[in-house]
Steps between C-alpha positions, in 0.01 A plus 500: 500500500125393490352246726437265214860510376649420851302175539706185470414302180423133533578290192363162441762205464352411160558851376869462595516163335346632173743793505799264537362268224468805272854623567645157444305445187595841363877439564532137389460590141771761476745282696422208277555717196850587626584139540374422148698777361810374656448161349457667162816695529694178594341318193591775268859532626551127463359507149728792390821388670451132543585527869382634829477864594820650633656832624301769649185387326520166658555646841201732460280200389597302788427787741158570346425127502584458861292803604199427277504133635507621863206735424302221330555273805390765745188579309402131502537507886314818544210385281433200722595653828297832466266450215175318451654194338676377812177484704334239279804283420421125543867374516828620617710418193479860354565662835808268560645579165432875549670496848799312363533767226462783748788369712708398217838688462506623872667360805191323624412144412150350495413158627135441389454132418248377250161399646555734795235593591286223359291633207184439688611775736479731203112459498508737799431841343791748523763241641724512186512879516573486877784249463672711229477813715656301792795392290550863388492609859760232597728604212477874603599412863821321370692822409829312488356185329406167635255218455110534467320179570133411449328229707114425534248260643118481492241540223244743362304511825776531758874534466823667585779645265843570630756717311846517671774749431842363605803732479656820646344722617178291458283751680201701401521878527276621782317740285426224257387275774250762613386542136449125470298494820292792399598710801691765293298805389481597134711804572776272639524285186779539264615337166705259711200381719210524263542142373480355855176719565334387177597128567338524838183658375467258205534215743243643736250544208510120428489401868853405563697552822845608434780518761877548503743373759877538549626166603867605511727765384523321161155360455157669452178306446183620335191291563144507361205296634135462394 
């Protein structure tokens, strides 16, 4: 191996965001086409038979519809959480809707009230992306389901966001905790911990201080301050 090929490669955060934006953009169209095709099949079947789709075809359509819907919801989250779009969001409405869709259908419930945080907080660059990543981390920690709750106070200049994960086991994997803190080496990262690592580095790039604490065996709390 040559000296140049053995050097660690540093990738700018914006490069990662642009890559995520491209991947989401390229995948949204085919996923959307699948959903449009399903709607067309349903309309054609109703026109021909005067009723709903039944039998094996009906079950197949339901399965494809469920899977394509799930893929569509996840892409909406990834676009905001990892891509360029989330960094410059000036409101929390899209992120709240994306988070609700991401959790929908699982064993975890989301308690993210309207007007939390206040929209003035969204003027702080990167805060929408940060909050969405925190919700995803909380959901990942609740391997057996539970409740993810969002609270916040402050404004654009100074504030604090709290995302709580209540349920069992309600703990953050030690490897994920090291990844979030940035103490894990790139070689130690895995597909299960890469989200925590990237969430931590995105937060740092925008000047946020992120921490996680285990309040009890059934409650984990993520906090971000600026």
